[in-house]
Steps between C-alpha positions, in 0.01 A plus 500: 500500500635839406434802713504879411520709812555861600657646810403847614448638149437877493432728206497868557375760253486872555228545757386134481612177665375246246653200683556510872713223653336215296605146582308237305560163326359308198547124432510292182236234440233749617306786360587785733249784501635848562212724598444859608298806406629749246802674658572213740849437358445176314586648157809659647613167653452320161697775324789440747492125404480581128786747508289797394597675822752441779404504872625782718608252764454134586562192291338200329620151447426203270592177674723702738690667214508877548364682181489856386408588142594826324265439205213277386745318260709407798194363679389306187849349472473374862160343445253769599213545251191728528178486305332832527125590486541685167590241231804560285416273216516612131162394354625469141776256579470126563504329841858379452621846388351652809655246734849538351479864394850637452663163542355279230722192428695529180653278237787705371364849441136381454241426757459134568119491491479124554716519817307808624157330462634179651642682807179698544293177471714334767452794738124508436475124562683558828236758591233242434330688216440427134568816301648491149837687511433617142173663591480878475449652843212729399293189425537364855268545795599727793586212725718335231683843466562499876636144472735616222621777729577249772659258250720784382618551858545128547726486193769667720484198739419722794540403865253771607188588301305808597138528365351847531115492467516206242116467487407867481375475140365143510147367511406248765539192283842627376621560855458127579703411183780729618486346847564160351813641345618647832438170675729338241767755586476412863645160421814646345678628819434861409429769758172654383393842633139578420367857527123558459228734616235230437476359846257224407774341288749468785354184662469334158866529387726602785671313784631783714407865540748776589347835570657853492331800644636856474847365410518256790455124519181408676563126498498175305224235533400173331214568265282223619511623864350843445163641380425772246435734789830412664687594179319835472575577863870424438506733201292793627432453865130506584320574164128490438398371158167676427202408290297748305336732751125511523480862399667433165179461303432506122219736383228433250612751229672339205810707402635277223363238265713268291296330223610210290866611493724273296865514389633229266702230685471691833137499622155449355152640564563653842209689663458641854382796691700698760313677777595815687733420789512135401823297518462252215755218491608312201619141560665254269822314431785646294394520144138561585517851343454711820790742434413524133142593587610770739737650243222509245250659732769768582575553130857376519421209268255499211196264493314357196133535599270596777430826688605672824275749665620730776209680675290447181773648285608260232883477479647528146602162351860620467511683829847575640600506869477880480135471386418249769677710765270794397203269551627443861702179480837417643713189471775362723683248267610148592872583434543813712874527428469503119153646449406690814817688605810662361735353754787750468268801533405648833213394719340841447514469122355149505212627711418768249533348150134399460371845617731730298194667358420610857844626593582709190430868429467485124829364371687525832491270796401662836755385756267611778219279376732206442635531856144523640348196325807284563521585867124441526534135378807432714306600802164341420646173383768489771774452246837450683763702323851626576409827324256600224779570254662152544473262200200271522720189464636577847161391647382158606259315270200592713582868505565496124154356458353782711671750273333336195166522679559857610600607149148401379314624803629843417288490187191468725371191322143362524620148404828332592629187329752310714700227322692286761557788740635269773758318284837476666408691813474372858192426708507831682539704175218296341271579787577874452411471132172335592427776756553753214252316281238486782537871564456565125184294509367706793556812291295356208799406281431172310774241469585202280760285676697222336713261712652157448463450878136410510490521879553874459193536285289321760633736764463826313220488245123533490461286192738281286474413134690200383686465167633192330679489173377846405132449597291607797375173646342600830425771753516438875486684829775449760252396767371209280834325416820408687850500356497138372173557323625820337818327379291207362270742317803693357647177363159409349441206737148405593 
């Protein structure tokens, strides 16, 4: 059995102690969960292991050998591999090309394709999956792409494999396929460190749980010996997980109607009404067409047929996001980093982009107005920031998500479309996002909420429509179904 351990690791940044005297250990032959809320220090610790940063003080050891890496290449050379939440695959290349990118085997000056495909096939067999190494990555499912990412890491013969939110983009059935792969890796004497905000996954796949809170180690426990509540208490202290409050009530007035909306190869014949103050959930597995539907409703993607009415005003068939914004809609996209934020720009700028028509005097921006509306959202949404002029990429995932929300709230929308707003953020930050939704509902703002975590829809929504393979197949109310029933309906089971 191999052991990776730290002794009194500290990482100091100006004004911040990211890691404070952390002593932890991880063993091979097990899946070791590393948990903690955003800002707890777990990402900093993984960066120390991966060579991306160096600790200020303290040390870490692999099988009692003292290690210190000055770069990620040094860490890779010593057997440390990291699979990050954001995939790095090139869709237009084959599976084998992605696995051996930059180090394809050669015969003379030419690539030895036979050897490359054979080597990739051997690695994939070792992972326990059947994927053609010649297949183009863009044709694979999301879980297969995640497996390719892990296979790419495994091609370096790592001793330590760190998985950062590996299931964040996967549907429920795809998660189980990935878990099968991880269970195969357990047999190969590899130290597996598993980071996830999906706490319901932890009992299914992990053997041990190490928790960090505010840069300090809270403790290490065996997974089977603790409850969900125990884990939350370790991560956050005493935290109350709330259900939708009784005063969050949908009204009778219909504020939007979607009638027979269709988009070729994405969704077909979708119809529903949205009421004032209603939180309407959309459930479904990946590929059901949920995101595509939201984008079409918002004008970001075209649709082929059907109609959208906002307060009895028929939206133009080729409406743009600008047109739909004028009709009172706002959208927080699934991929906040690529589509919802400009990461190198300031927090203030990112809070003002959607409302530039409200902060300009003719052709010139009013600094006074920008400061006012940005500060308003920071205060009302309780966004934790170092300073308003800091780049938005300096914030945790939960606070970045609040900036995306605040950006659209500054437009004073009547209807908000939320696409996976809790993706990649911790339990506490999720709860804060849900509180924001409930407060919007109280104010009469209507919401459409897409989430791959169906439990969230049951907790937050008044009503849930279910999509499968681009079609609306059912409508339910949270009080009438439980989680298992909603999953079964979303997968099309009877």
